[in-house]
N, C-alpha and C positions, 0 to 999 in steps of 0.2 A: 660175147655175152655182153650186154649192156648194163647201165648201172640199174636200169628199172629192173631186169631180170632177177636181181638179188633180192627186190623188197617184198616181200608176203605181208600184204596190208590186210588188215581187217577193218570193216567198220560197223560197229554196233550202234543201229537204230537207223531206220528211212524215213526219217522226218524230213523238213527242210533242211536241216544242217547234213543229217546223214547224205541225202540225195546229192547235195551241191559238191560233198566231199568226194563223193564217189565219181560224178562226172568229172570232177579237175584230175583224180589220178588217173580214169580212162582216158581222158586227154592226152597226158603224158605217157601212153604205152603201157599202164599198170593193169592188172586184172585183179582188182580186190574181191574179197569175200563181204558179203552185206547181209547180216544178221538182222531180223527184225520179228517183234512178236505178232504183228498183223500180217495176214496174207499178203497185203497189197500195202505198196508204199505211200508214204502222205502224213504219218504221223498223226497225232490227234487233232489238230486244227484242220490237216487236210486230209483227213480220215474218210476212206474211201467204203460204201457198202459193199457186201457181198456182191459176185458176179450176177450171183441167179435172182438177186431182189429186183423188184420194178423198178425199172431206169428213173431217175430223177435228174434233172440239170444242176450242171455245177452251179448255176446263178441259184437255184432253190436250193441246193447244198450248203454253199459257202458265201451266198451273198456277196457283198463288196470284195471279198477275195476270190473271187470265181476265177480271175484270169489268172492271178498268182498260182491258184491252186493246180489249174490247168497245165500251168506250166512246169511246174515242179512235178507233175504225174507225167507229162511228156517227156520230161528230161530224164526221168528214170526208166520209164517204158523203151525209150530209143537205147538204152544201154544193154538192154536183153542179149546175150550170146557174148558177150563183151566181160561179163562178170559172172560170180558164183552167188546166186541171190538163195538164201536160206530164210525164207520166209515161215510165219506161223511159229518162229522159232523161240524159244527163250534163253538167254544167257543165265545161267545160275550160278556160275562158280569161275575163278579164272586163277590160274596158278603155272609156274614154270612156264609161260609164254604160249599156253594153251588155255582155250577157254571150253568150258562144259557146257554143251548146248543140247536144250531138250527140243524134238519136234514136238508139236503138241498133240497133233491130230493121231500120230502113233505111240506117243510117249517114248518115242526112243530117243537114245541119248548117243552125242557124238563128240568126240574131241578136236577141235580146231584150231591148229597151231597158227600162230603170227608171228612176225620179225617186228611189225609196227600195227600200234593200234589207234584207230579215233574213235572216242566214246562220246556218242551222240544221242544219250538216252532219254531227253526230254525231260519232263515234269509231270507231278501230279499234284493233285487238291491240297492245301493246306487247311487242315481239319481241326477246329476249335470246338468240341462238342458242347451239347447242350442237352438238359434233361428229355429224354423220348427219343434220341437220335436214333437208338438201335430200333424203333419200330419200323415194321414193313412200309415202304411209301417214302422213307427219308433215302436219299441220296446226295453225294458229292455233286456240285457244279459240273464238273467234268463227267461224270457218271449220267447224269442227265443229258449233256450233249452227246455223249455217244450214243445214247439209245435211240434220238433223235436222227443222228447224222448215218450210223451203220445200220440200224434195223427199222429207220422209218416209223417210230413209235414213240409216244410220250409217256413220262413216267405217271402220270395222272391226268384227270380231266379237269381238275381246278388246284392250279398248282402256286403255291410259295415260293419267292426265290429270296434267299436272305444270305447275309454276310457283307462282305465289299471285295472290291475289287471291279477291274474292268470287265470281267469275265461273267460276272453278278448281272450286270444290264445286256451283255452280248446274249447271254442264253435266254434270259427273258425275252427278248425280242426274238430270236429264234423262234422259241415256242408260240410265243403271241402270232407271228406271220404262218407259223404252220396249223392256226386256227384253234391252239390249246387256250383256254380261259387261264390268264395269269391273273391271280387273286390278288397280288400285291408284290412289290419288290421292298424287301426291308435291309436297308443299308446301314452299318454301324459307324459309318463315315458321316463326318458333318458336311453340310453345304457349304460352310466356311472353312472346311479344308482343302475343298474342290476349287473354289474362289481363290483359297492363297497359292494354289499349286499352278495356276493357269498360266501365269508368265512362263516357267518352266515347260509345260506341256504345249505351249505354242511353237515351240522349237521345232515340234512335228506337227505342223498345221494340219495335214491331211489325216494321219491319225488321230489328232484332237476333234476334228471336224466330223468323223464315224462317230465317236462318242457322245458328242454331243447331238448327233442324228438319232443314234439308237435312244438317248434320253426323252428326245422331243417326240419321237415317234410313239414311245410307249406313253407318254405323257396325251397325245393327241388321241390315241386310241382308248383312252379310258381306265390305264393301270395305275392304280394307286402306288407312287414312289414314296417311302418314307425315310427319310435321313437320321442319322445322329440316335439311332436307336439301339436297345440292348436288347437280343433274342432271349427270352426267359425259358420256354420249354416248348416242345411239341406236344400236342395235345393227342391223345389216342384211345380208341375203345378197346378196352381190356378184353372184351368178350370177344371180340372180332379181330383183335389185335391188327389195328390198321390206323392209320395216320386221320385224323379228324379237325385239325386246325393247329394254329398257333399261337402261343402269347409272348407280348414283348413290351417292354417299357419304354413309353415315349415321354421324355420328362418325367415328371413326377406321377404320369398315367399308366397303368396297367391296361392293355389293350389285347384283345382276341379277336382272330378271325378264322373262319370255316375252310377248311381245304381238305383236299383227299393224297396230297403228295407235297413234298419238301424238297427244293435243291438247295445245298447251301455249302458255303466255302469261304476262305478269306483270303483270296487271289492263290498262288500256285508257290510249290516247293519244288526243289530241282532233287531229282533221283539221282544220287551220289553213290549208290551201295557199290556199283562195279568199279567206279574211281577208288571206293575204298580198298577192296580187294586185292585192286592192281597197285596198291602201296602209296598212292598220291597221298601228297602232303597237304592239310587241310588247315585253312584260317577261319577266324569269325570275321563276318562282312556285315557290318550294322545295317548299310542298305538293304540286304534281304533277310536280316534279322535270323542268319542261320550261319552254319559252319559249311564250307564250301571249298573244293578241290582247288589249290593254287593252280594258276596258267598264266604263261604271260601274253603279253598282246598279239601274237600269233597263235595260241592256242597250245602252246608246248606244257606239260605238266611237270611235276618235280619229278619224274619217272622217266628216263630216256627211251624214246620210242613210244610213248604213249602221251596222245593228245586229246584236249577236251574241245567240244563244239556243242554251241546251241544252249537251251534252256538246262541241261543236265549240268552245266557248270554256273547257272546262275540267269536268273530270270530276266530275258531282255526283249522278247517276242520272235516270231516267225521270219520278219525281216532280217533282223541280226542274227537268227538263227541260219540262214542262207550264206548269209556274209561270213560267219563264223566258220560254217563247216568249209566253206572254199579257203578260206585263210589258213586253216590247222593243215587241211592237204596242200597246201603250197609250204608251209613250214615242213612238212613229212617230206616233200620231196628234194627241197633246197637242202635238208640236213642229211640227205643220201647223196648231194653231188650231182641232182638233176636239174637242169636249167629251168629257171621260173621266169614268169614278168615280174620284175621287182616292182615297177611301178604300179601293176594292178595291186599286188601285196598290199603296198603303202595306202593304197586308195582303199580298199577294204579296212584297213586299221583307222583312217580317218572316218569311215562312216560308222564305226561300233563306237570309236570315240565320242563322235557325236552324239551318240544315242544316251550316252549316260546321264547328260542334263534332263532328258526326257525321263529315263528312268527315275532320276531323283524325283522329279513331279509327280509320278505316279503313286512314288509312296508316301508323299505329301497328302495326295488327294484321297488315298485310300489306306490310311494307316491300318496295322493290325492292331486290335484293341488291347492297351497296354494293361487295362484293369479286368483281363477276362478271368484271369487266375483265382483273384481274389473274390469274384462273384459266383467261382464253380463251387455247389455244394457239394459236400462230403459224400452222398449218395451217387454222385454223377458218374456214370462208367467212362473211364477215361480209354483205356485196352479192352475191346469189346472181344476179342481172341482168347484171353484168359479173364475177363471180369472183373479187371483191375479197376477200383474206384478212386476217386481223388481223395476219399478219406483215409484208404489203404496207403496211398503215397504219403500222406502227410502223417499218418501214424508212423511209417517207417523210417522217415526223416526225423521224427521226434524221439523213437525208441533206439533206432541204430544208428542215427546219427549219418546217414546218408547223404552226403554233399555233391556225389558226380551221378551223371545220369546210368554209367554204366553198374555203378555201386547200387543205386536203387534198382535198376532191371535185376540184379541177380537176387536181392532181397526181397523183390515184390513179384516177379515175372514179368510186370509190366515190358512190352515190346518182345516177349519169348513167343508169340503165338505166330498162325499163319502168314501175318504181313511182315514180321521181323521188323516192326517198329514204324513201319512207313506211313501209317495211318495216325497211330496214337504219340508216335516220338516227340512231336513237336507240343501236345499238349502237355505231355509229361513232363518236358523240358521247363515250360511255363510255370507248372504246378511246383516243380521242384525249385525253381529261383525265387520265386514267392516264398513258399515254406522256408527258406534258407536266408531269405532277405540276400542274394546274390545277385550281383549281375548276369543277364542271361547267357553270356558268354563265358562266364566262369562253371556252369554245369556241365559243360561240356556236349556232348554229342554220343547219339548211338553208335557203336562201331558197327559197320557191316560185316556180316557173316553170311556164308553160303547154308543154304540156297537162298539166294536174293528175294526169291520169289517161290511160293509153293510148287512143290513137286510131287508127284507120288512117290511113295516108300519104295517102289522098285520100278526102275528104269530099265527098259528093253535094250541091251546096247545095239548100234546100228552096225551092219555090214560095214567093213572099212571106217573103222573109229576115226580116223583123220580125214579133214575135208581135202 
């Protein structure tokens, strides 16, 4: 029996980080279980459409990233037969070195044991709501991108994209390239922010050049780009219950524009719920304006046998996710006495460290609006699952003295709905920090609870409960 035979690794997530982690473990003789919510590997950035959908080329789907997407897809496909792939499956709980996993099509549940686990859970949109965001036709930027990549459809015929971050321009570009009328891009960041960040972003010249290209292409094709704005509200037809336009403040002027759909978001936030259930220690990271699970340079968490890789532990992008996935797998192997290429491990750490300066530049170029909470009206719905408004949160702070996020949750029900705070948690924390005049890091974070994401009240136990 070899050292590898004693390891029962599970990888959660089959995006760039999960794929490279899987590939590394298999190369060293292991047979990992890979669990992913999507039917096919690739993650959000390299999401593959359903097999039966009319075929589109990789260049059409992924643009400049088509070669990388092809490489990630091919790497995972080549591993079939040497791994156990649980696709279309949701990890919704973790305890006692076992994961509860729901197979989405059959709504059946199984318990998957592990000796070691790599969490490569990815990211989702950072949402700061505006009045009207609950109208049909309003999507997050990520949701708008999923519709285009996965189903080959657009969220509307005349679309406005607003918020901030590189994804704002990428999705606008993808929609315009697909033939959709992009009415405008409304960026809360100022041009001065982006100019000030240019030296840091030039540390990754190829990535910087792609961003410049997207902006230039949009301008050249007549898309109106507005920077330094403050979104005011999404306009809607109350009788037909649909989006009819957006309103925003541009300096001292209020402006409106007709549209039939809106995509919005403020960059990305890490999906950390699984790390929380696994008992990982969290610290506040100012760069990401969030509490994140602690990990070392190799991806080791504070929990023995649990490793973190990719955007689920801090937003660094697809290239970094691939490197971090491979590095975490090498750490897992080395920790179990399996010989690994130490030079390769060191090189991966150097690459990841070098990206840190570029990441600082992105945050400087596309800062999250610091005054959002001050401008959020009392009637603004923060938690759409429980219909909790900003006014309710402020009133709870004033009358009950809630000064910590989980206390606010208990008293107001914010974050108790189907999304478990994944959509509203960021905004609720911003409102609480402003209402109590505390730094954001002091109000805490919503603790992860099972189920991580919505599941049916009744799950069907699968035959052979353990993998």
